[in-house]
N, C-alpha and C positions, 0 to 999 in steps of 0.2 A: 377794643372798646367796639361793641355793635352800635347801629345806628339807634336803637330803642334807647341805649344808655347815655346818649351824647344830651347834655344838658346845658342851658344858657341861663343867665341871670338878667332880668328884663332891667333895662338900663334907666327905665323910670322907678317902676315900684320895687324892683328887687325880688320879685319873685322867680323862683328858679322853676324853669320848665322845659319839656323837651321838645326842641322844633321839629318841623319837617323837613329834614336835611335834602330831602329829593327835589322840593320845589325851588325854582329859582326866584321866586318872591321873597319879600322881606318876610321876617317872622313877626308875627303878633302875639303879643301875651296874652294867654287866656285870661288873665287877671284883670288888667286894666286896659286890653286893647290897643297898647302903645306899640307902634312900628318899630321892631328892633331890625338891625341890619343883618342880612342873611351873610354870616361870616363864611360860610363855607364857600358861598359862590364868590366873594370877594378875594379869598384866598386861590380860587381856582383862576380867576381873573390875571392874579399876581403871576401864577404859573403859565397862563398863556402868554403873558408878554415875556416871560423867560424864554417859551417856546420859540418867539420871534427873535429874541437874543440869540439862543443858540444857533438857528438857522443862520443868522446874520455872521456869528461868529465863525462859523464853519464854512461858509462860502468866502469870506474875507481871508481866511488862513488858507483856504484851497488856492486862491489867486495868488496871494504872498507866496506859497509852497512853488507854485508852477513858475514864478518871476525869479524867486530868491533861494530856493532849495529850505533846507532845514536851518532856522537860526533862532536867536531867542524869542523873537516876536511869535514864531509858529509855534514854540514850546509854551509860552504864557498863553496865547490864545488856544491850545488844545486842553490845557490846564483848566482854563475858564470855561470852555465848552462840557468839559468833564464834570465841573462844579454846577454849572447851569442844568446838564442833565439829572445829576443826582437830584438837586434841589427839586426840579420838576416832577420826579418820581416820589419823592418824599409828601410833597404836598398833595400829590394824586391819590396817594396810598393811605393817607391818614384820614381817618373819620372825622377828627376835629382838629385841623390844622391850626386852629387858633389857639389851643391847649397845646400844642407839640412843641416844647421848647426847640429842639433842632431844627423843625422846620422854620421858625421864627428866626433863629439864628442864622441859617443857611441865607434866608431871604436877606436878612441886611449884610451877611458877608458877600454874595453875590452883587447886590447894590453897590456897597461900598468899593468892591474892587473894580468894577465898571465905571464907576465915578472917578475913581483914581486913575485907570488906564485911558478914559476917553475924554475926561475933563483936565483934571489936575497935572497931569505928565504932559501934556501937550503945551499947557500954559507954563508950566515951570521950564521946559526944555526948549519949546520952541517959540515962546512967547505969544503964542496964538490962543484964543478962547474959542473953543467948539461951540458952535451955534447950537449943539445938543444940550447945553448947558440949561436951557428952558425946559427942555423934557425932563432931565435929571431933576429940576426944581419941583416939577409938577410929579413926578413919581416919588419923589422924596416927601412932598405934601401929603401924598394919599397912602404912603406906608406909614408915617407917622399916625395920621386920622386913623389906620385900619390897626394898628399897635394899639391906640388908646380904646378904640371900641372892643377889641378881642380883651383888654385888661379889665374894661368897664364890665363886659359882658360874661366874663368866664364865671362860671358856678364853682363855688368852693367845692374842694374835694370832701367827699364823706369822711368822718373819722374813722380810723380803723378799727373794726371790732375786735375787742380783746379776746385771747385765745384763753380759755379756762382749762390749768391743768388737771386731769385726774389723777387722783390718788390712789 
């Protein structure tokens, strides 16, 4: 998909238009002038947060490796770092990540696993609530909003052109 074929549907009037994907500003509908969210920028912001998570995971894993060597925590951290890296690459490579089901699923998988390892497991096994739960609540709210905007603004795929058989 090239940049010129990326299109979105206006959240107010439903007009399908091709936004300027290179801008960091909101996308304005040429029909009704409504400000639509710049979905590409928002998905790149999610990737930026995942970059910070990747760096944090690598640092914590390397400290754990120096202290304890190879253990289950290191293996899980390495797997999570790889998943973060793959998700970051998928988001940045995609011309329209809001339409990319793989990117959207990877985002929710990464978020779910991070929530599980950093909030739920310490609560269940150590009986302590991670203060980071506030951050996870904010990120969850943002991802939920972003998913709703992506679903609302995704332009329908044009129907396939029937191929006429030659006799």
